[in-house]
Backbone as CSV, one residue per row, in Angstrom:
resi,resn,N_x,N_y,N_z,CA_x,CA_y,CA_z,C_x,C_y,C_z
1,MET,101.444,55.287,154.369,100.638,54.059,154.366,99.345,54.303,153.604
2,ARG,99.025,53.427,152.683,97.784,53.566,151.936,96.848,52.413,152.271
3,ALA,95.566,52.615,152.004,94.578,51.588,152.288,94.786,50.383,151.387
4,PRO,94.440,49.177,151.873,94.478,47.999,151.006,93.615,48.209,149.764
5,VAL,93.957,47.512,148.697,93.212,47.656,147.451,91.759,47.237,147.629
6,LYS,91.546,46.191,148.382,90.186,45.684,148.564,89.939,45.366,150.029
7,ILE,88.834,45.870,150.571,88.414,45.571,151.939,87.015,44.989,151.870
8,GLU,86.852,43.804,152.410,85.578,43.091,152.352,85.105,42.802,153.767
9,ILE,83.818,43.015,154.021,83.219,42.665,155.310,82.385,41.406,155.128
10,LEU,82.680,40.399,155.928,81.982,39.117,155.901,81.424,38.831,157.294
11,SER,80.623,37.789,157.403,79.986,37.478,158.681,79.949,35.974,158.935
12,LEU,80.022,35.640,160.208,79.752,34.302,160.731,80.796,33.286,160.246
13,LEU,80.571,32.027,160.577,81.542,30.990,160.242,81.702,30.840,158.737
14,GLU,80.613,30.987,158.009,80.697,30.922,156.550,81.638,32.006,156.017
15,GLY,81.550,33.197,156.595,82.430,34.279,156.188,83.880,33.989,156.502
16,ALA,84.144,33.409,157.665,85.514,33.052,158.034,86.092,32.040,157.049
17,ARG,85.282,31.111,156.615,85.756,30.096,155.676,86.014,30.671,154.292
18,ARG,85.292,31.721,153.922,85.468,32.341,152.613,86.571,33.389,152.604
19,ALA,86.949,33.888,153.761,87.841,35.039,153.860,89.216,34.743,153.277
20,GLU,89.758,35.728,152.583,91.071,35.597,151.950,91.919,36.819,152.254
21,GLY,93.209,36.696,151.954,94.127,37.798,152.181,94.467,37.926,153.654
22,THR,94.602,39.151,154.120,94.751,39.395,155.558,93.363,39.336,156.169
23,VAL,93.162,38.397,157.065,91.839,38.132,157.628,91.803,38.591,159.084
24,VAL,90.789,39.373,159.409,90.585,39.841,160.777,89.309,39.197,161.307
25,ILE,89.464,38.335,162.298,88.314,37.667,162.928,87.908,38.503,164.138
26,ILE,86.656,38.951,164.151,86.177,39.910,165.147,85.205,39.248,166.115
27,ASP,85.511,39.336,167.395,84.608,38.853,168.452,84.730,39.807,169.633
28,VAL,83.814,40.763,169.697,83.833,41.795,170.735,83.334,41.244,172.062
29,LEU,82.209,40.525,172.025,81.583,39.958,173.230,81.654,38.431,173.173
30,ARG,82.760,37.795,173.616,83.738,38.446,174.454,85.153,37.964,174.164
31,ALA,85.306,37.041,173.242,86.551,36.273,173.149,87.796,37.126,173.000
32,PHE,87.751,38.092,172.076,88.993,38.789,171.784,89.168,40.056,172.607
33,THR,88.142,40.393,173.397,88.363,41.339,174.489,89.072,40.608,175.626
34,SER,88.630,39.389,175.921,89.306,38.571,176.938,90.760,38.319,176.562
35,ALA,91.015,38.002,175.296,92.383,37.738,174.855,93.251,38.979,175.014
36,ALA,92.707,40.139,174.648,93.471,41.381,174.780,93.841,41.642,176.237
37,ILE,92.908,41.428,177.135,93.177,41.664,178.552,94.168,40.642,179.084
38,ALA,94.062,39.402,178.633,95.040,38.389,179.059,96.459,38.816,178.669
39,PHE,96.616,39.349,177.457,97.936,39.832,177.048,98.346,41.061,177.852
40,GLU,97.399,41.938,178.144,97.699,43.094,178.988,98.200,42.645,180.361
41,ARG,97.680,41.519,180.827,98.059,40.987,182.139,99.346,40.156,182.078
42,GLY,99.936,40.058,180.902,101.235,39.418,180.796,101.260,38.018,180.244
43,ALA,100.118,37.510,179.744,100.133,36.180,179.116,101.132,36.156,177.966
44,ARG,101.830,35.035,177.808,102.888,34.937,176.799,102.310,34.705,175.413
45,ARG,101.397,33.774,175.296,100.718,33.528,174.032,99.412,32.792,174.317
46,ILE,98.547,32.766,173.303,97.257,32.085,173.416,97.114,31.140,172.237
47,VAL,96.909,29.868,172.533,96.648,28.866,171.499,95.135,28.814,171.306
48,MET,94.674,29.061,170.093,93.235,29.162,169.825,92.738,27.910,169.113
49,VAL,91.687,27.318,169.670,91.119,26.101,169.099,89.603,26.231,169.042
50,ALA,88.990,25.426,168.190,87.540,25.489,168.017,86.788,24.756,169.118
51,GLU,87.283,23.599,169.548,86.487,22.724,170.410,87.044,22.634,171.827
52,PRO,86.172,22.622,172.837,86.615,22.513,174.226,87.431,21.256,174.513
53,ASP,87.030,20.127,173.953,87.780,18.882,174.179,89.208,18.998,173.671
54,GLU,89.369,19.691,172.549,90.708,19.891,172.003,91.544,20.746,172.945
55,ALA,90.927,21.764,173.524,91.639,22.636,174.463,92.125,21.849,175.679
56,LEU,91.266,21.020,176.232,91.648,20.231,177.404,92.722,19.211,177.058
57,ALA,92.628,18.627,175.869,93.633,17.649,175.448,94.995,18.312,175.280
58,LEU,95.026,19.527,174.758,96.289,20.237,174.594,96.920,20.568,175.943
59,ARG,96.091,20.917,176.920,96.659,21.170,178.244,97.246,19.897,178.835
60,ARG,96.558,18.778,178.648,97.096,17.510,179.164,98.438,17.181,178.514
61,ARG,98.606,17.578,177.274,99.871,17.336,176.562,100.961,18.327,176.958
62,GLY,100.595,19.324,177.754,101.581,20.307,178.181,101.772,21.459,177.229
63,VAL,100.847,21.629,176.279,100.963,22.713,175.310,100.716,24.069,175.971
64,GLY,99.825,24.100,176.955,99.505,25.339,177.645,99.364,25.137,179.135
65,ASP,99.368,26.266,179.859,99.252,26.228,181.318,97.814,26.335,181.799
66,LEU,97.019,27.143,181.092,95.660,27.457,181.523,94.715,27.360,180.323
67,VAL,93.436,27.122,180.617,92.421,27.044,179.562,91.300,28.021,179.877
68,MET,90.873,28.764,178.869,89.753,29.681,179.069,88.772,29.574,177.908
69,GLY,87.516,29.901,178.188,86.524,29.889,177.126,85.141,29.532,177.625
70,GLU,84.278,29.186,176.683,82.874,28.974,177.047,82.169,28.100,176.021
71,VAL,81.018,27.588,176.465,79.986,27.035,175.600,78.662,27.598,176.119
72,ALA,77.872,28.188,175.227,76.614,28.838,175.605,76.850,29.917,176.666
73,GLY,78.006,30.553,176.602,78.317,31.640,177.518,78.893,31.218,178.844
74,LYS,78.819,29.929,179.181,79.254,29.445,180.489,80.638,28.806,180.411
75,ILE,81.362,28.901,181.507,82.653,28.243,181.598,82.476,26.737,181.425
76,VAL,83.400,26.133,180.725,83.360,24.685,180.484,83.984,23.968,181.677
77,GLU,83.406,22.847,182.047,83.963,22.065,183.143,85.418,21.697,182.832
78,GLY,86.288,21.949,183.772,87.703,21.675,183.587,88.507,22.874,183.129
79,PHE,87.835,23.948,182.684,88.532,25.164,182.273,88.930,25.971,183.511
80,ASP,89.981,26.761,183.368,90.424,27.618,184.467,89.662,28.939,184.516
81,PHE,89.278,29.435,183.351,88.554,30.704,183.261,87.436,30.577,182.246
82,GLY,86.392,31.368,182.465,85.355,31.480,181.455,85.776,32.462,180.376
83,ASN,84.801,32.883,179.597,85.059,33.841,178.510,84.724,35.238,179.019
84,SER,85.414,35.665,180.065,85.060,36.887,180.767,86.227,37.859,180.828
85,PRO,86.139,38.991,180.144,87.189,40.008,180.269,87.409,40.442,181.712
86,TRP,86.319,40.603,182.462,86.448,41.029,183.865,87.229,39.996,184.669
87,GLU,86.920,38.724,184.452,87.630,37.664,185.161,89.123,37.686,184.825
88,LEU,89.437,37.866,183.548,90.844,37.918,183.144,91.536,39.153,183.701
89,SER,90.798,40.242,183.864,91.407,41.478,184.370,91.873,41.343,185.807
90,ARG,91.418,40.307,186.501,91.798,40.075,187.889,92.704,38.850,188.050
91,ALA,93.077,38.228,186.941,93.797,36.954,186.988,95.314,37.166,186.893
92,ASP,96.038,36.253,187.523,97.498,36.241,187.414,97.886,35.276,186.294
93,VAL,98.160,35.830,185.125,98.501,34.992,183.967,99.879,35.357,183.411
94,ARG,100.644,36.110,184.147,101.948,36.570,183.641,102.838,35.381,183.285
95,GLY,103.342,35.417,182.050,104.239,34.383,181.572,103.561,33.083,181.182
96,LYS,102.240,33.028,181.274,101.520,31.782,181.017,101.145,31.647,179.540
97,VAL,101.036,30.386,179.122,100.457,30.064,177.817,99.022,29.621,178.062
98,ILE,98.093,30.299,177.407,96.665,30.030,177.591,96.120,29.350,176.345
99,ILE,95.238,28.402,176.553,94.511,27.774,175.445,93.076,28.295,175.504
100,GLN,92.562,28.802,174.392,91.241,29.428,174.366,90.320,28.724,173.380
101,SER,89.098,28.463,173.837,88.075,27.874,172.969,86.754,28.579,173.220
102,THR,86.170,29.155,172.172,84.852,29.785,172.271,84.023,29.358,171.070
103,ARG,82.737,29.658,171.134,81.843,29.203,170.073,81.791,30.146,168.881
104,ALA,82.474,31.296,168.976,82.482,32.222,167.839,83.909,32.573,167.447
105,GLY,84.599,33.344,168.281,85.897,33.872,167.897,86.921,32.829,167.497
106,THR,87.218,31.904,168.393,88.259,30.924,168.063,87.787,29.938,167.001
107,THR,86.479,29.734,166.920,85.941,28.904,165.831,86.209,29.565,164.483
108,GLY,86.065,30.889,164.452,86.370,31.620,163.229,87.844,31.572,162.874
109,ILE,88.704,31.683,163.875,90.145,31.583,163.636,90.473,30.231,162.997
110,ALA,89.903,29.170,163.569,90.163,27.823,163.043,89.598,27.653,161.639
111,GLY,88.519,28.360,161.332,87.887,28.207,160.024,88.520,29.015,158.913
112,ALA,89.398,29.956,159.257,89.960,30.869,158.252,91.147,30.233,157.530
113,LYS,90.884,29.183,156.847,91.955,28.386,156.237,92.517,29.002,154.961
114,ARG,91.814,29.957,154.364,92.317,30.595,153.147,93.173,31.827,153.444
115,ALA,93.266,32.192,154.703,93.950,33.431,155.068,95.453,33.343,154.854
116,LYS,96.035,34.467,154.416,97.493,34.581,154.369,98.025,35.063,155.715
117,ARG,97.303,35.977,156.341,97.606,36.440,157.690,96.301,36.495,158.465
118,ILE,96.398,36.309,159.779,95.194,36.339,160.612,95.438,37.255,161.809
119,TYR,94.432,38.086,162.078,94.392,38.875,163.304,93.097,38.561,164.047
120,ALA,93.171,38.593,165.367,91.980,38.504,166.223,91.696,39.903,166.740
121,ALA,90.455,40.369,166.615,90.193,41.774,166.922,88.910,41.986,167.715
122,SER,88.908,43.104,168.403,87.751,43.624,169.132,87.973,45.129,169.225
123,PHE,87.062,45.851,169.851,87.275,47.285,170.027,88.525,47.554,170.871
124,ALA,88.862,46.628,171.749,90.010,46.816,172.638,91.312,47.014,171.878
125,VAL,91.411,46.421,170.694,92.654,46.493,169.907,92.409,47.044,168.501
126,ALA,91.312,47.747,168.295,90.920,48.163,166.944,91.964,49.065,166.298
127,GLY,92.362,50.133,166.986,93.316,51.062,166.401,94.642,50.399,166.090
128,ALA,95.131,49.604,167.017,96.409,48.917,166.820,96.324,47.919,165.674
129,THR,95.186,47.248,165.546,95.008,46.288,164.453,95.052,46.993,163.102
130,ALA,94.361,48.128,162.995,94.375,48.881,161.741,95.788,49.353,161.406
131,ARG,96.521,49.837,162.396,97.884,50.314,162.133,98.794,49.173,161.694
132,ALA,98.650,48.016,162.328,99.481,46.870,161.953,99.205,46.446,160.513
133,ILE,97.936,46.455,160.122,97.583,46.053,158.755,98.088,47.074,157.750
134,LEU,97.911,48.354,158.036,98.365,49.388,157.112,99.883,49.350,156.937
135,ARG,100.589,49.008,157.995,102.039,48.890,157.909,102.440,47.780,156.934
136,GLU,101.650,46.696,156.896,101.934,45.582,155.986,101.485,45.876,154.556
137,ASN,100.486,46.764,154.415,99.976,47.174,153.114,99.556,45.976,152.249
138,PRO,98.652,45.124,152.737,98.227,43.963,151.944,97.270,44.376,150.825
139,PRO,97.195,43.590,149.762,96.271,43.925,148.668,94.804,43.688,149.030
140,LYS,94.553,42.789,149.998,93.169,42.487,150.352,93.056,42.240,151.855
141,VAL,91.984,42.786,152.432,91.675,42.552,153.843,90.236,42.062,153.948
142,SER,90.049,40.976,154.671,88.708,40.449,154.947,88.410,40.632,156.425
143,LEU,87.379,41.399,156.723,86.952,41.656,158.092,85.741,40.775,158.385
144,VAL,85.872,39.867,159.335,84.821,38.873,159.574,84.182,39.100,160.942
145,ALA,82.915,39.497,160.955,82.143,39.687,162.180,81.531,38.341,162.574
146,MET,81.995,37.769,163.684,81.627,36.387,163.999,80.236,36.226,164.593
147,GLY,79.700,37.247,165.269,78.332,37.165,165.765,78.137,36.184,166.904
148,GLN,76.872,35.882,167.163,76.500,34.980,168.244,76.714,33.529,167.820
149,ASP,77.597,32.834,168.506,77.888,31.420,168.217,78.258,31.179,166.756
150,ALA,78.787,32.206,166.113,79.219,32.131,164.712,78.073,31.793,163.758
151,ALA,76.825,31.974,164.240,75.677,31.568,163.430,74.616,32.659,163.295
152,GLU,74.684,33.693,164.133,73.690,34.765,164.112,74.418,36.106,164.210
153,ARG,74.134,37.002,163.297,74.825,38.288,163.298,74.525,39.074,164.580
154,SER,75.522,39.814,165.027,75.352,40.644,166.221,75.876,42.042,165.934
155,ASP,75.192,43.035,166.502,75.493,44.426,166.189,76.935,44.799,166.506
156,GLU,77.424,44.363,167.678,78.743,44.840,168.109,79.860,44.367,167.178
157,ASP,79.767,43.150,166.676,80.809,42.658,165.768,80.703,43.312,164.392
158,GLU,79.473,43.490,163.907,79.293,44.163,162.622,79.780,45.612,162.708
159,LEU,79.477,46.281,163.809,79.929,47.653,164.004,81.447,47.740,164.084
160,CYS,82.055,46.770,164.749,83.507,46.758,164.853,84.140,46.568,163.472
161,ALA,83.541,45.721,162.653,84.047,45.522,161.287,83.977,46.823,160.492
162,MET,82.867,47.534,160.597,82.732,48.799,159.875,83.690,49.852,160.420
163,TYR,83.888,49.860,161.736,84.834,50.783,162.352,86.251,50.529,161.829
164,LEU,86.645,49.264,161.768,87.963,48.915,161.247,88.096,49.290,159.769
165,ARG,87.059,49.058,159.000,87.090,49.445,157.580,87.344,50.945,157.436
166,ASP,86.639,51.727,158.254,86.828,53.172,158.176,88.259,53.562,158.531
167,LEU,88.821,52.947,159.569,90.204,53.247,159.924,91.152,52.887,158.786
168,LEU,90.935,51.736,158.177,91.808,51.293,157.091,91.698,52.203,155.869
169,GLU,90.550,52.830,155.710,90.347,53.733,154.568,90.685,55.179,154.906
170,GLY,91.263,55.387,156.081,91.752,56.717,156.426,90.771,57.621,157.119
171,ARG,89.603,57.111,157.498,88.635,57.923,158.217,88.817,57.745,159.720
172,ARG,88.274,58.663,160.492,88.334,58.604,161.951,86.910,58.625,162.496
173,PRO,86.257,57.470,162.531,84.844,57.435,162.933,84.657,57.805,164.396
174,ASP,83.505,58.367,164.693,83.142,58.734,166.062,82.676,57.479,166.785
175,PHE,83.346,57.109,167.851,83.010,55.871,168.545,81.779,56.016,169.437
176,ALA,81.465,57.222,169.887,80.368,57.402,170.850,79.034,56.842,170.344
177,PRO,78.583,57.163,169.131,77.321,56.577,168.671,77.403,55.073,168.451
178,ILE,78.576,54.588,168.066,78.756,53.139,167.906,78.544,52.445,169.251
179,ARG,79.125,53.000,170.289,78.983,52.420,171.630,77.529,52.446,172.082
180,ARG,76.824,53.539,171.797,75.416,53.630,172.207,74.577,52.559,171.521
181,ILE,74.807,52.342,170.237,74.057,51.306,169.524,74.368,49.929,170.108
182,ALA,75.653,49.665,170.362,76.042,48.362,170.910,75.417,48.136,172.283
183,LEU,75.320,49.174,173.083,74.727,49.034,174.421,73.231,48.731,174.360
184,ARG,72.583,49.111,173.274,71.144,48.853,173.131,70.848,47.581,172.343
185,SER,71.862,46.847,171.994,71.683,45.696,171.107,71.123,44.479,171.846
186,LYS,70.657,43.537,171.056,70.170,42.258,171.608,71.273,41.534,172.360
187,ALA,72.486,41.569,171.815,73.602,40.880,172.468,73.902,41.474,173.831
188,ALA,73.713,42.780,173.972,74.005,43.439,175.255,72.973,43.108,176.320
189,ASP,71.754,42.763,175.910,70.679,42.528,176.878,71.024,41.433,177.885
190,LYS,71.702,40.393,177.439,71.967,39.282,178.349,72.921,39.659,179.475
191,PHE,73.688,40.723,179.281,74.601,41.165,180.330,73.871,41.949,181.427
192,ARG,72.604,42.201,181.200,71.777,42.863,182.219,70.719,41.920,182.781
193,ASP,70.823,40.653,182.453,69.836,39.655,182.867,70.289,38.978,184.160
194,PRO,69.596,39.205,185.272,70.022,38.593,186.536,69.923,37.077,186.541
195,LEU,69.165,36.499,185.611,69.049,35.046,185.539,70.230,34.405,184.813
196,ARG,71.099,35.237,184.223,72.287,34.721,183.539,73.537,35.424,184.078
197,PRO,73.887,35.126,185.312,74.989,35.852,185.965,76.349,35.607,185.331
198,TRP,76.465,34.565,184.500,77.745,34.310,183.842,78.035,35.362,182.768
199,PHE,77.023,36.137,182.356,77.254,37.299,181.499,77.349,38.526,182.416
200,ARG,78.555,38.866,182.801,78.744,39.936,183.784,78.604,41.316,183.142
201,ARG,77.991,42.233,183.897,77.873,43.612,183.421,79.254,44.209,183.140
202,GLN,80.215,43.836,183.978,81.573,44.383,183.795,82.160,43.964,182.457
203,ASP,81.780,42.776,181.971,82.275,42.314,180.672,81.823,43.252,179.556
204,LEU,80.569,43.659,179.612,80.023,44.552,178.592,80.763,45.887,178.606
205,SER,80.988,46.414,179.792,81.693,47.687,179.917,83.106,47.599,179.351
206,LEU,83.817,46.538,179.690,85.190,46.375,179.197,85.222,46.170,177.684
207,ALA,84.277,45.418,177.160,84.267,45.121,175.728,83.995,46.354,174.877
208,LEU,83.355,47.361,175.456,83.031,48.580,174.714,83.950,49.727,175.107
209,ARG,85.150,49.383,175.571,86.186,50.373,175.860,87.161,50.369,174.690
210,LEU,87.214,51.467,173.975,87.982,51.534,172.732,89.484,51.637,172.992
211,ASP,90.257,50.877,172.203,91.720,50.969,172.192,92.320,50.854,173.590
212,MET,91.865,49.851,174.306,92.385,49.571,175.638,93.848,49.134,175.579
213,ALA,94.242,48.516,174.481,95.600,47.981,174.333,96.281,48.633,173.132
214,ASP,97.605,48.713,173.194,98.363,49.335,172.107,99.061,48.299,171.236
215,PHE,98.516,47.096,171.191,99.060,46.036,170.346,97.938,45.395,169.549
216,ALA,98.308,44.788,168.434,97.379,43.935,167.686,97.606,42.492,168.116
217,ILE,96.633,41.641,167.852,96.750,40.216,168.182,96.915,39.443,166.880
218,ARG,98.131,39.033,166.618,98.453,38.303,165.391,98.393,36.803,165.672
219,VAL,97.763,36.068,164.791,97.642,34.612,164.930,98.452,33.956,163.815
220,ARG,99.368,33.082,164.204,100.207,32.378,163.238,100.032,30.873,163.392
221,ARG,100.241,30.163,162.323,100.217,28.709,162.357,101.605,28.203,162.726
222,LYS,101.709,27.497,163.833,102.997,26.993,164.308,102.840,25.536,164.740
223,ASN,103.542,24.661,164.082,103.521,23.238,164.447,102.093,22.690,164.537
224,GLY,101.278,23.089,163.594,99.911,22.598,163.548,98.943,23.303,164.475
225,LEU,99.410,24.319,165.186,98.557,25.049,166.121,98.360,26.480,165.638
226,LEU,97.280,27.109,166.099,97.008,28.510,165.815,97.394,29.298,167.069
227,VAL,98.488,30.027,166.969,99.084,30.648,168.149,98.982,32.175,168.014
228,ALA,98.332,32.797,168.995,98.156,34.247,169.010,99.193,34.886,169.929
229,GLU,99.743,36.008,169.463,100.707,36.770,170.257,100.473,38.254,170.006
230,PRO,100.759,39.102,170.973,100.624,40.540,170.749,101.763,41.047,169.881
231,VAL,101.436,41.947,168.956,102.468,42.555,168.103,102.324,44.059,168.188
232,SER,103.441,44.731,168.316,103.441,46.189,168.429,102.919,46.809,167.146
233,ALA,102.101,47.832,167.324,101.574,48.548,166.164,102.175,49.946,166.073
């Protein structure tokens, strides 16, 4: 397996819209850590949408069983779960179809209209994502760090993009210093704020656990929907 001819790191919603080739949308805190854990817990697939109203409408139509996600970090009224890896780690979702809407990760998935292939990534699935891409050997990979609300760069997503780039180029980066930087970041601070209990400390710990899952999260367009499923790497 050789590295793709071109690897580009982009950021935020603008980056997702510009991304071409095999596109990896990165949301460490917390969307795609939550998605990885949902699949670990046996979820069948995840339908990813940009807007909460769209997610609720799809559930009413019977497209999915459960809805998870957030606006401003908080669970949306009518949703079954927030955007919490810890919450998903305790949930019974085996065999369920989940609809997910967040302000960064799934918004980026919806915005990546130029992509030939799409993956959703976080540290939880980083190694598996790199292996899946190398197996396909695409000519171009766009790594998109979605940041805070897809509008402000965040250290953990940018670091994850660089970590994935190194894996794709055949290097084996040391994760320990990456984790230390992420723990000291602005994004991590809110998980230690007692006035914002919806950002759980456990979420931060889970999101910075490397290669928790041995699958990549592939997103395909099916019948007008963006459907994520785990794929063996």
